[in-house]
mmJSON file of the N, C-alpha and C atoms, coordinates in Angstrom:
{"data_MODEL":{"atom_site":{
"group_PDB":["ATOM","ATOM","ATOM","ATOM","ATOM","ATOM","ATOM","ATOM","ATOM","ATOM","ATOM","ATOM","ATOM","ATOM","ATOM","ATOM","ATOM","ATOM","ATOM","ATOM","ATOM","ATOM","ATOM","ATOM","ATOM","ATOM","ATOM","ATOM","ATOM","ATOM","ATOM","ATOM","ATOM","ATOM","ATOM","ATOM","ATOM","ATOM","ATOM","ATOM","ATOM","ATOM","ATOM","ATOM","ATOM","ATOM","ATOM","ATOM","ATOM","ATOM","ATOM","ATOM","ATOM","ATOM","ATOM","ATOM","ATOM","ATOM","ATOM","ATOM","ATOM","ATOM","ATOM","ATOM","ATOM","ATOM","ATOM","ATOM","ATOM","ATOM","ATOM","ATOM","ATOM","ATOM","ATOM","ATOM","ATOM","ATOM","ATOM","ATOM","ATOM","ATOM","ATOM","ATOM","ATOM","ATOM","ATOM","ATOM","ATOM","ATOM","ATOM","ATOM","ATOM","ATOM","ATOM","ATOM","ATOM","ATOM","ATOM","ATOM","ATOM","ATOM","ATOM","ATOM","ATOM","ATOM","ATOM","ATOM","ATOM","ATOM","ATOM","ATOM","ATOM","ATOM","ATOM","ATOM","ATOM","ATOM","ATOM","ATOM","ATOM","ATOM","ATOM","ATOM","ATOM","ATOM","ATOM","ATOM","ATOM","ATOM","ATOM","ATOM","ATOM","ATOM","ATOM","ATOM","ATOM","ATOM","ATOM","ATOM","ATOM","ATOM","ATOM","ATOM","ATOM","ATOM","ATOM","ATOM","ATOM","ATOM","ATOM","ATOM","ATOM","ATOM","ATOM","ATOM","ATOM","ATOM","ATOM","ATOM","ATOM","ATOM","ATOM","ATOM","ATOM","ATOM","ATOM","ATOM","ATOM","ATOM","ATOM","ATOM","ATOM","ATOM","ATOM","ATOM","ATOM","ATOM","ATOM","ATOM","ATOM","ATOM","ATOM","ATOM","ATOM","ATOM","ATOM","ATOM","ATOM","ATOM","ATOM","ATOM","ATOM","ATOM","ATOM","ATOM","ATOM","ATOM","ATOM","ATOM","ATOM","ATOM","ATOM","ATOM","ATOM","ATOM","ATOM","ATOM","ATOM","ATOM"],
"id":[1,2,3,4,5,6,7,8,9,10,11,12,13,14,15,16,17,18,19,20,21,22,23,24,25,26,27,28,29,30,31,32,33,34,35,36,37,38,39,40,41,42,43,44,45,46,47,48,49,50,51,52,53,54,55,56,57,58,59,60,61,62,63,64,65,66,67,68,69,70,71,72,73,74,75,76,77,78,79,80,81,82,83,84,85,86,87,88,89,90,91,92,93,94,95,96,97,98,99,100,101,102,103,104,105,106,107,108,109,110,111,112,113,114,115,116,117,118,119,120,121,122,123,124,125,126,127,128,129,130,131,132,133,134,135,136,137,138,139,140,141,142,143,144,145,146,147,148,149,150,151,152,153,154,155,156,157,158,159,160,161,162,163,164,165,166,167,168,169,170,171,172,173,174,175,176,177,178,179,180,181,182,183,184,185,186,187,188,189,190,191,192,193,194,195,196,197,198,199,200,201,202,203,204,205,206,207,208,209,210],
"type_symbol":["N","C","C","N","C","C","N","C","C","N","C","C","N","C","C","N","C","C","N","C","C","N","C","C","N","C","C","N","C","C","N","C","C","N","C","C","N","C","C","N","C","C","N","C","C","N","C","C","N","C","C","N","C","C","N","C","C","N","C","C","N","C","C","N","C","C","N","C","C","N","C","C","N","C","C","N","C","C","N","C","C","N","C","C","N","C","C","N","C","C","N","C","C","N","C","C","N","C","C","N","C","C","N","C","C","N","C","C","N","C","C","N","C","C","N","C","C","N","C","C","N","C","C","N","C","C","N","C","C","N","C","C","N","C","C","N","C","C","N","C","C","N","C","C","N","C","C","N","C","C","N","C","C","N","C","C","N","C","C","N","C","C","N","C","C","N","C","C","N","C","C","N","C","C","N","C","C","N","C","C","N","C","C","N","C","C","N","C","C","N","C","C","N","C","C","N","C","C","N","C","C","N","C","C","N","C","C","N","C","C"],
"label_atom_id":["N","CA","C","N","CA","C","N","CA","C","N","CA","C","N","CA","C","N","CA","C","N","CA","C","N","CA","C","N","CA","C","N","CA","C","N","CA","C","N","CA","C","N","CA","C","N","CA","C","N","CA","C","N","CA","C","N","CA","C","N","CA","C","N","CA","C","N","CA","C","N","CA","C","N","CA","C","N","CA","C","N","CA","C","N","CA","C","N","CA","C","N","CA","C","N","CA","C","N","CA","C","N","CA","C","N","CA","C","N","CA","C","N","CA","C","N","CA","C","N","CA","C","N","CA","C","N","CA","C","N","CA","C","N","CA","C","N","CA","C","N","CA","C","N","CA","C","N","CA","C","N","CA","C","N","CA","C","N","CA","C","N","CA","C","N","CA","C","N","CA","C","N","CA","C","N","CA","C","N","CA","C","N","CA","C","N","CA","C","N","CA","C","N","CA","C","N","CA","C","N","CA","C","N","CA","C","N","CA","C","N","CA","C","N","CA","C","N","CA","C","N","CA","C","N","CA","C","N","CA","C","N","CA","C","N","CA","C","N","CA","C","N","CA","C"],
"label_alt_id":[null,null,null,null,null,null,null,null,null,null,null,null,null,null,null,null,null,null,null,null,null,null,null,null,null,null,null,null,null,null,null,null,null,null,null,null,null,null,null,null,null,null,null,null,null,null,null,null,null,null,null,null,null,null,null,null,null,null,null,null,null,null,null,null,null,null,null,null,null,null,null,null,null,null,null,null,null,null,null,null,null,null,null,null,null,null,null,null,null,null,null,null,null,null,null,null,null,null,null,null,null,null,null,null,null,null,null,null,null,null,null,null,null,null,null,null,null,null,null,null,null,null,null,null,null,null,null,null,null,null,null,null,null,null,null,null,null,null,null,null,null,null,null,null,null,null,null,null,null,null,null,null,null,null,null,null,null,null,null,null,null,null,null,null,null,null,null,null,null,null,null,null,null,null,null,null,null,null,null,null,null,null,null,null,null,null,null,null,null,null,null,null,null,null,null,null,null,null,null,null,null,null,null,null,null,null,null,null,null,null],
"label_comp_id":["MET","MET","MET","TYR","TYR","TYR","GLU","GLU","GLU","GLU","GLU","GLU","ASN","ASN","ASN","PRO","PRO","PRO","ASN","ASN","ASN","ALA","ALA","ALA","PHE","PHE","PHE","SER","SER","SER","VAL","VAL","VAL","SER","SER","SER","TYR","TYR","TYR","GLY","GLY","GLY","ASP","ASP","ASP","GLY","GLY","GLY","SER","SER","SER","VAL","VAL","VAL","GLU","GLU","GLU","PRO","PRO","PRO","GLY","GLY","GLY","MET","MET","MET","THR","THR","THR","LEU","LEU","LEU","ARG","ARG","ARG","ASP","ASP","ASP","TYR","TYR","TYR","PHE","PHE","PHE","ALA","ALA","ALA","GLY","GLY","GLY","LYS","LYS","LYS","ALA","ALA","ALA","MET","MET","MET","GLN","GLN","GLN","ALA","ALA","ALA","LEU","LEU","LEU","VAL","VAL","VAL","ALA","ALA","ALA","GLY","GLY","GLY","LYS","LYS","LYS","VAL","VAL","VAL","GLY","GLY","GLY","GLY","GLY","GLY","ASP","ASP","ASP","MET","MET","MET","SER","SER","SER","ALA","ALA","ALA","ASP","ASP","ASP","VAL","VAL","VAL","ILE","ILE","ILE","ARG","ARG","ARG","CYS","CYS","CYS","ILE","ILE","ILE","ALA","ALA","ALA","GLU","GLU","GLU","ASP","ASP","ASP","ALA","ALA","ALA","TYR","TYR","TYR","ASP","ASP","ASP","ILE","ILE","ILE","ALA","ALA","ALA","GLU","GLU","GLU","ALA","ALA","ALA","LEU","LEU","LEU","LEU","LEU","LEU","ARG","ARG","ARG","GLU","GLU","GLU","ARG","ARG","ARG","GLU","GLU","GLU","GLU","GLU","GLU"],
"label_asym_id":["A","A","A","A","A","A","A","A","A","A","A","A","A","A","A","A","A","A","A","A","A","A","A","A","A","A","A","A","A","A","A","A","A","A","A","A","A","A","A","A","A","A","A","A","A","A","A","A","A","A","A","A","A","A","A","A","A","A","A","A","A","A","A","A","A","A","A","A","A","A","A","A","A","A","A","A","A","A","A","A","A","A","A","A","A","A","A","A","A","A","A","A","A","A","A","A","A","A","A","A","A","A","A","A","A","A","A","A","A","A","A","A","A","A","A","A","A","A","A","A","A","A","A","A","A","A","A","A","A","A","A","A","A","A","A","A","A","A","A","A","A","A","A","A","A","A","A","A","A","A","A","A","A","A","A","A","A","A","A","A","A","A","A","A","A","A","A","A","A","A","A","A","A","A","A","A","A","A","A","A","A","A","A","A","A","A","A","A","A","A","A","A","A","A","A","A","A","A","A","A","A","A","A","A","A","A","A","A","A","A"],
"label_entity_id":["1","1","1","1","1","1","1","1","1","1","1","1","1","1","1","1","1","1","1","1","1","1","1","1","1","1","1","1","1","1","1","1","1","1","1","1","1","1","1","1","1","1","1","1","1","1","1","1","1","1","1","1","1","1","1","1","1","1","1","1","1","1","1","1","1","1","1","1","1","1","1","1","1","1","1","1","1","1","1","1","1","1","1","1","1","1","1","1","1","1","1","1","1","1","1","1","1","1","1","1","1","1","1","1","1","1","1","1","1","1","1","1","1","1","1","1","1","1","1","1","1","1","1","1","1","1","1","1","1","1","1","1","1","1","1","1","1","1","1","1","1","1","1","1","1","1","1","1","1","1","1","1","1","1","1","1","1","1","1","1","1","1","1","1","1","1","1","1","1","1","1","1","1","1","1","1","1","1","1","1","1","1","1","1","1","1","1","1","1","1","1","1","1","1","1","1","1","1","1","1","1","1","1","1","1","1","1","1","1","1"],
"label_seq_id":[1,1,1,2,2,2,3,3,3,4,4,4,5,5,5,6,6,6,7,7,7,8,8,8,9,9,9,10,10,10,11,11,11,12,12,12,13,13,13,14,14,14,15,15,15,16,16,16,17,17,17,18,18,18,19,19,19,20,20,20,21,21,21,22,22,22,23,23,23,24,24,24,25,25,25,26,26,26,27,27,27,28,28,28,29,29,29,30,30,30,31,31,31,32,32,32,33,33,33,34,34,34,35,35,35,36,36,36,37,37,37,38,38,38,39,39,39,40,40,40,41,41,41,42,42,42,43,43,43,44,44,44,45,45,45,46,46,46,47,47,47,48,48,48,49,49,49,50,50,50,51,51,51,52,52,52,53,53,53,54,54,54,55,55,55,56,56,56,57,57,57,58,58,58,59,59,59,60,60,60,61,61,61,62,62,62,63,63,63,64,64,64,65,65,65,66,66,66,67,67,67,68,68,68,69,69,69,70,70,70],
"pdbx_PDB_ins_code":[null,null,null,null,null,null,null,null,null,null,null,null,null,null,null,null,null,null,null,null,null,null,null,null,null,null,null,null,null,null,null,null,null,null,null,null,null,null,null,null,null,null,null,null,null,null,null,null,null,null,null,null,null,null,null,null,null,null,null,null,null,null,null,null,null,null,null,null,null,null,null,null,null,null,null,null,null,null,null,null,null,null,null,null,null,null,null,null,null,null,null,null,null,null,null,null,null,null,null,null,null,null,null,null,null,null,null,null,null,null,null,null,null,null,null,null,null,null,null,null,null,null,null,null,null,null,null,null,null,null,null,null,null,null,null,null,null,null,null,null,null,null,null,null,null,null,null,null,null,null,null,null,null,null,null,null,null,null,null,null,null,null,null,null,null,null,null,null,null,null,null,null,null,null,null,null,null,null,null,null,null,null,null,null,null,null,null,null,null,null,null,null,null,null,null,null,null,null,null,null,null,null,null,null,null,null,null,null,null,null],
"Cartn_x":[12.102,10.817,10.687,9.591,9.497,9.078,9.379,8.905,7.372,6.737,5.179,4.97,5.647,5.477,6.87,7.725,8.929,8.886,10.022,10.189,10.523,9.859,9.86,10.771,11.737,12.492,13.303,13.874,14.828,16.073,16.644,17.91,18.92,20.105,21.303,22.16,22.586,23.482,25.055,25.955,27.211,27.722,26.874,27.394,26.777,26.16,25.596,24.08,23.689,22.281,21.194,20.088,19.263,17.842,17.352,15.859,14.933,14.052,13.263,12.516,11.898,10.941,9.65,8.707,7.431,7.362,6.362,6.236,5.657,5.914,5.392,3.715,3.281,1.943,1.218,1.958,1.502,1.777,2.881,2.926,1.981,1.667,0.723,-0.634,-0.992,-2.326,-2.386,-1.239,-1.34,-1.617,-0.998,-1.074,-2.536,-3.107,-4.504,-5.426,-5.169,-6.132,-6.117,-4.881,-4.91,-6.126,-5.946,-6.844,-8.319,-8.471,-9.924,-10.435,-9.656,-10.019,-10.303,-9.517,-9.601,-10.986,-11.499,-12.776,-13.942,-13.69,-14.673,-14.623,-13.725,-13.601,-14.911,-15.39,-16.598,-17.853,-17.652,-18.661,-18.779,-19.568,-19.673,-18.542,-17.789,-16.701,-16.934,-18.052,-18.429,-17.315,-17.416,-16.571,-16.668,-17.819,-18.182,-17.439,-17.551,-17.038,-15.497,-14.948,-13.341,-13.029,-13.693,-13.36,-13.432,-14.239,-14.532,-13.333,-12.807,-11.82,-10.408,-10.166,-9.119,-9.122,-10.406,-10.391,-10.134,-10.613,-10.438,-9.039,-8.496,-7.132,-6.09,-6.397,-5.551,-6.01,-7.177,-7.595,-6.816,-6.799,-6.037,-4.654,-3.849,-2.433,-2.311,-2.989,-2.975,-3.057,-4.115,-4.085,-2.596,-2.044,-0.704,0.208,0.431,1.389,1.083,0.012,-0.138,0.145,-0.193,0.026,1.658,2.375,3.832,4.508,3.691,4.244,4.045,3.028,2.908,3.936],
"Cartn_y":[13.665,13.972,12.843,12.321,11.298,11.717,11.36,11.686,11.481,12.113,11.882,10.536,10.041,8.715,8.214,7.736,7.183,5.969,5.78,4.534,3.352,2.175,1.009,-0.199,-0.734,-1.874,-1.334,-0.262,0.249,-0.538,-0.772,-1.543,-0.732,-0.755,-0.006,-1.114,-0.883,-1.673,-1.194,-2.121,-1.637,-0.682,-0.404,0.57,1.91,2.06,3.386,3.579,2.792,3.063,2.35,3.023,2.447,2.242,1.148,0.865,1.217,2.22,2.796,1.828,0.941,-0.068,0.564,-0.062,0.494,1.546,2.549,3.292,2.835,3.238,2.917,2.923,3.847,3.911,2.763,2.301,1.149,-0.149,-0.219,-1.272,-1.618,-0.443,-0.429,-0.677,-0.33,-0.552,-2.153,-2.608,-4.127,-4.926,-4.566,-5.154,-5.043,-3.873,-3.595,-4.466,-4.3,-5.091,-6.621,-7.111,-8.497,-8.888,-7.969,-8.082,-7.973,-6.878,-6.775,-7.809,-8.328,-9.315,-10.589,-10.934,-12.17,-12.145,-10.945,-11.085,-11.083,-10.949,-11.189,-12.585,-13.439,-14.643,-15.505,-15.931,-16.753,-15.774,-14.449,-13.402,-12.918,-11.627,-11.042,-10.152,-10.609,-9.95,-9.219,-8.508,-7.837,-6.521,-6.102,-5.096,-3.745,-3.539,-2.505,-2.85,-4.201,-4.401,-4.361,-4.85,-4.764,-3.315,-2.509,-1.024,-0.376,-0.853,-0.436,-0.891,-1.966,-2.861,-1.76,-1.673,-0.858,0.497,1.058,2.419,2.39,1.284,1.323,1.086,0.182,-0.019,1.026,1.883,3.25,4.282,3.965,4.95,4.656,3.415,2.63,3.15,3.058,3.4,4.876,5.676,7.045,7.298,6.704,6.741,6.281,5.353,4.85,5.75,6.362,7.358,8.581,9.231,10.21,9.959,8.777,8.371,8.454,7.912,8.032,9.334,10.363,11.71,12.259,11.605,12.02,11.975],
"Cartn_z":[11.105,9.986,8.83,8.566,7.779,6.501,5.361,3.909,3.841,2.95,3.033,2.468,1.334,0.764,0.208,1.12,0.765,-0.116,-0.707,-1.231,-0.434,-0.721,0.134,-0.756,-0.173,-0.932,-1.967,-1.825,-2.978,-2.934,-4.207,-4.251,-4.962,-4.418,-4.897,-5.572,-6.763,-7.486,-7.417,-7.653,-7.586,-8.5,-9.581,-10.652,-10.2,-8.872,-8.383,-8.823,-9.749,-10.008,-8.816,-8.881,-7.805,-8.307,-8.024,-8.474,-7.224,-7.322,-6.312,-5.573,-6.183,-5.634,-5.449,-4.863,-4.773,-3.544,-3.569,-2.576,-1.19,-0.204,1.157,1.045,0.525,0.202,-0.214,-1.534,-2.147,-1.379,-0.583,0.356,1.311,1.979,2.922,2.427,1.266,0.648,0.213,-0.17,-0.256,0.679,1.802,3.198,3.519,3.462,3.837,2.891,1.63,0.806,1.053,1.302,1.737,2.863,3.897,5.118,4.546,3.821,3.373,2.659,1.508,0.776,1.43,2.498,3.202,4.032,4.287,5.045,4.067,2.71,1.612,0.966,1.416,0.599,0.606,-0.291,-0.421,-0.595,-0.462,-0.612,-1.935,-1.917,-3.437,-3.655,-4.909,-5.381,-6.888,-6.727,-8.022,-8.18,-9.352,-9.743,-8.74,-8.203,-7.273,-6.01,-5.637,-4.242,-4.387,-5.445,-5.796,-5.855,-6.313,-6.193,-4.863,-4.206,-2.842,-1.877,-2.124,-1.58,-1.779,-3.061,-3.5,-2.866,-2.881,-2.242,-0.835,-0.009,1.33,1.662,0.871,1.284,0.855,0.064,-0.093,1.1,1.485,2.684,3.975,4.141,5.252,5.082,3.812,3.473,3.927,3.592,3.898,5.338,6.01,7.648,8.099,7.814,8.273,7.952,6.77,6.526,7.449,7.623,8.451,9.861,10.292,11.628,11.93,10.758,10.978,11.252,10.764,10.974,12.348,13.072,14.396,15.439],
"occupancy":[1.0,1.0,1.0,1.0,1.0,1.0,1.0,1.0,1.0,1.0,1.0,1.0,1.0,1.0,1.0,1.0,1.0,1.0,1.0,1.0,1.0,1.0,1.0,1.0,1.0,1.0,1.0,1.0,1.0,1.0,1.0,1.0,1.0,1.0,1.0,1.0,1.0,1.0,1.0,1.0,1.0,1.0,1.0,1.0,1.0,1.0,1.0,1.0,1.0,1.0,1.0,1.0,1.0,1.0,1.0,1.0,1.0,1.0,1.0,1.0,1.0,1.0,1.0,1.0,1.0,1.0,1.0,1.0,1.0,1.0,1.0,1.0,1.0,1.0,1.0,1.0,1.0,1.0,1.0,1.0,1.0,1.0,1.0,1.0,1.0,1.0,1.0,1.0,1.0,1.0,1.0,1.0,1.0,1.0,1.0,1.0,1.0,1.0,1.0,1.0,1.0,1.0,1.0,1.0,1.0,1.0,1.0,1.0,1.0,1.0,1.0,1.0,1.0,1.0,1.0,1.0,1.0,1.0,1.0,1.0,1.0,1.0,1.0,1.0,1.0,1.0,1.0,1.0,1.0,1.0,1.0,1.0,1.0,1.0,1.0,1.0,1.0,1.0,1.0,1.0,1.0,1.0,1.0,1.0,1.0,1.0,1.0,1.0,1.0,1.0,1.0,1.0,1.0,1.0,1.0,1.0,1.0,1.0,1.0,1.0,1.0,1.0,1.0,1.0,1.0,1.0,1.0,1.0,1.0,1.0,1.0,1.0,1.0,1.0,1.0,1.0,1.0,1.0,1.0,1.0,1.0,1.0,1.0,1.0,1.0,1.0,1.0,1.0,1.0,1.0,1.0,1.0,1.0,1.0,1.0,1.0,1.0,1.0,1.0,1.0,1.0,1.0,1.0,1.0,1.0,1.0,1.0,1.0,1.0,1.0],
"B_iso_or_equiv":[0.0,0.0,0.0,0.0,0.0,0.0,0.0,0.0,0.0,0.0,0.0,0.0,0.0,0.0,0.0,0.0,0.0,0.0,0.0,0.0,0.0,0.0,0.0,0.0,0.0,0.0,0.0,0.0,0.0,0.0,0.0,0.0,0.0,0.0,0.0,0.0,0.0,0.0,0.0,0.0,0.0,0.0,0.0,0.0,0.0,0.0,0.0,0.0,0.0,0.0,0.0,0.0,0.0,0.0,0.0,0.0,0.0,0.0,0.0,0.0,0.0,0.0,0.0,0.0,0.0,0.0,0.0,0.0,0.0,0.0,0.0,0.0,0.0,0.0,0.0,0.0,0.0,0.0,0.0,0.0,0.0,0.0,0.0,0.0,0.0,0.0,0.0,0.0,0.0,0.0,0.0,0.0,0.0,0.0,0.0,0.0,0.0,0.0,0.0,0.0,0.0,0.0,0.0,0.0,0.0,0.0,0.0,0.0,0.0,0.0,0.0,0.0,0.0,0.0,0.0,0.0,0.0,0.0,0.0,0.0,0.0,0.0,0.0,0.0,0.0,0.0,0.0,0.0,0.0,0.0,0.0,0.0,0.0,0.0,0.0,0.0,0.0,0.0,0.0,0.0,0.0,0.0,0.0,0.0,0.0,0.0,0.0,0.0,0.0,0.0,0.0,0.0,0.0,0.0,0.0,0.0,0.0,0.0,0.0,0.0,0.0,0.0,0.0,0.0,0.0,0.0,0.0,0.0,0.0,0.0,0.0,0.0,0.0,0.0,0.0,0.0,0.0,0.0,0.0,0.0,0.0,0.0,0.0,0.0,0.0,0.0,0.0,0.0,0.0,0.0,0.0,0.0,0.0,0.0,0.0,0.0,0.0,0.0,0.0,0.0,0.0,0.0,0.0,0.0,0.0,0.0,0.0,0.0,0.0,0.0],
"pdbx_formal_charge":[null,null,null,null,null,null,null,null,null,null,null,null,null,null,null,null,null,null,null,null,null,null,null,null,null,null,null,null,null,null,null,null,null,null,null,null,null,null,null,null,null,null,null,null,null,null,null,null,null,null,null,null,null,null,null,null,null,null,null,null,null,null,null,null,null,null,null,null,null,null,null,null,null,null,null,null,null,null,null,null,null,null,null,null,null,null,null,null,null,null,null,null,null,null,null,null,null,null,null,null,null,null,null,null,null,null,null,null,null,null,null,null,null,null,null,null,null,null,null,null,null,null,null,null,null,null,null,null,null,null,null,null,null,null,null,null,null,null,null,null,null,null,null,null,null,null,null,null,null,null,null,null,null,null,null,null,null,null,null,null,null,null,null,null,null,null,null,null,null,null,null,null,null,null,null,null,null,null,null,null,null,null,null,null,null,null,null,null,null,null,null,null,null,null,null,null,null,null,null,null,null,null,null,null,null,null,null,null,null,null],
"auth_seq_id":[1,1,1,2,2,2,3,3,3,4,4,4,5,5,5,6,6,6,7,7,7,8,8,8,9,9,9,10,10,10,11,11,11,12,12,12,13,13,13,14,14,14,15,15,15,16,16,16,17,17,17,18,18,18,19,19,19,20,20,20,21,21,21,22,22,22,23,23,23,24,24,24,25,25,25,26,26,26,27,27,27,28,28,28,29,29,29,30,30,30,31,31,31,32,32,32,33,33,33,34,34,34,35,35,35,36,36,36,37,37,37,38,38,38,39,39,39,40,40,40,41,41,41,42,42,42,43,43,43,44,44,44,45,45,45,46,46,46,47,47,47,48,48,48,49,49,49,50,50,50,51,51,51,52,52,52,53,53,53,54,54,54,55,55,55,56,56,56,57,57,57,58,58,58,59,59,59,60,60,60,61,61,61,62,62,62,63,63,63,64,64,64,65,65,65,66,66,66,67,67,67,68,68,68,69,69,69,70,70,70],
"auth_comp_id":["MET","MET","MET","TYR","TYR","TYR","GLU","GLU","GLU","GLU","GLU","GLU","ASN","ASN","ASN","PRO","PRO","PRO","ASN","ASN","ASN","ALA","ALA","ALA","PHE","PHE","PHE","SER","SER","SER","VAL","VAL","VAL","SER","SER","SER","TYR","TYR","TYR","GLY","GLY","GLY","ASP","ASP","ASP","GLY","GLY","GLY","SER","SER","SER","VAL","VAL","VAL","GLU","GLU","GLU","PRO","PRO","PRO","GLY","GLY","GLY","MET","MET","MET","THR","THR","THR","LEU","LEU","LEU","ARG","ARG","ARG","ASP","ASP","ASP","TYR","TYR","TYR","PHE","PHE","PHE","ALA","ALA","ALA","GLY","GLY","GLY","LYS","LYS","LYS","ALA","ALA","ALA","MET","MET","MET","GLN","GLN","GLN","ALA","ALA","ALA","LEU","LEU","LEU","VAL","VAL","VAL","ALA","ALA","ALA","GLY","GLY","GLY","LYS","LYS","LYS","VAL","VAL","VAL","GLY","GLY","GLY","GLY","GLY","GLY","ASP","ASP","ASP","MET","MET","MET","SER","SER","SER","ALA","ALA","ALA","ASP","ASP","ASP","VAL","VAL","VAL","ILE","ILE","ILE","ARG","ARG","ARG","CYS","CYS","CYS","ILE","ILE","ILE","ALA","ALA","ALA","GLU","GLU","GLU","ASP","ASP","ASP","ALA","ALA","ALA","TYR","TYR","TYR","ASP","ASP","ASP","ILE","ILE","ILE","ALA","ALA","ALA","GLU","GLU","GLU","ALA","ALA","ALA","LEU","LEU","LEU","LEU","LEU","LEU","ARG","ARG","ARG","GLU","GLU","GLU","ARG","ARG","ARG","GLU","GLU","GLU","GLU","GLU","GLU"],
"auth_asym_id":["A","A","A","A","A","A","A","A","A","A","A","A","A","A","A","A","A","A","A","A","A","A","A","A","A","A","A","A","A","A","A","A","A","A","A","A","A","A","A","A","A","A","A","A","A","A","A","A","A","A","A","A","A","A","A","A","A","A","A","A","A","A","A","A","A","A","A","A","A","A","A","A","A","A","A","A","A","A","A","A","A","A","A","A","A","A","A","A","A","A","A","A","A","A","A","A","A","A","A","A","A","A","A","A","A","A","A","A","A","A","A","A","A","A","A","A","A","A","A","A","A","A","A","A","A","A","A","A","A","A","A","A","A","A","A","A","A","A","A","A","A","A","A","A","A","A","A","A","A","A","A","A","A","A","A","A","A","A","A","A","A","A","A","A","A","A","A","A","A","A","A","A","A","A","A","A","A","A","A","A","A","A","A","A","A","A","A","A","A","A","A","A","A","A","A","A","A","A","A","A","A","A","A","A","A","A","A","A","A","A"],
"auth_atom_id":["N","CA","C","N","CA","C","N","CA","C","N","CA","C","N","CA","C","N","CA","C","N","CA","C","N","CA","C","N","CA","C","N","CA","C","N","CA","C","N","CA","C","N","CA","C","N","CA","C","N","CA","C","N","CA","C","N","CA","C","N","CA","C","N","CA","C","N","CA","C","N","CA","C","N","CA","C","N","CA","C","N","CA","C","N","CA","C","N","CA","C","N","CA","C","N","CA","C","N","CA","C","N","CA","C","N","CA","C","N","CA","C","N","CA","C","N","CA","C","N","CA","C","N","CA","C","N","CA","C","N","CA","C","N","CA","C","N","CA","C","N","CA","C","N","CA","C","N","CA","C","N","CA","C","N","CA","C","N","CA","C","N","CA","C","N","CA","C","N","CA","C","N","CA","C","N","CA","C","N","CA","C","N","CA","C","N","CA","C","N","CA","C","N","CA","C","N","CA","C","N","CA","C","N","CA","C","N","CA","C","N","CA","C","N","CA","C","N","CA","C","N","CA","C","N","CA","C","N","CA","C","N","CA","C","N","CA","C","N","CA","C","N","CA","C"],
"pdbx_PDB_model_num":[1,1,1,1,1,1,1,1,1,1,1,1,1,1,1,1,1,1,1,1,1,1,1,1,1,1,1,1,1,1,1,1,1,1,1,1,1,1,1,1,1,1,1,1,1,1,1,1,1,1,1,1,1,1,1,1,1,1,1,1,1,1,1,1,1,1,1,1,1,1,1,1,1,1,1,1,1,1,1,1,1,1,1,1,1,1,1,1,1,1,1,1,1,1,1,1,1,1,1,1,1,1,1,1,1,1,1,1,1,1,1,1,1,1,1,1,1,1,1,1,1,1,1,1,1,1,1,1,1,1,1,1,1,1,1,1,1,1,1,1,1,1,1,1,1,1,1,1,1,1,1,1,1,1,1,1,1,1,1,1,1,1,1,1,1,1,1,1,1,1,1,1,1,1,1,1,1,1,1,1,1,1,1,1,1,1,1,1,1,1,1,1,1,1,1,1,1,1,1,1,1,1,1,1,1,1,1,1,1,1]
}}}
């Protein structure tokens, strides 16, 4: 069973401390955002469009996390 939103790229140090890194949701959203923005290059990048891209990226990330649970 997978955690709902595990940490990605955590780092363990020799003194036992751990840097959790970003969450898997944030990593997936960043990758989705890259693809969404690539489709808009040269197009309208108003604040509303940027907000929609961010929302869509997190919607895609949520879908990827749900799919991992299947």
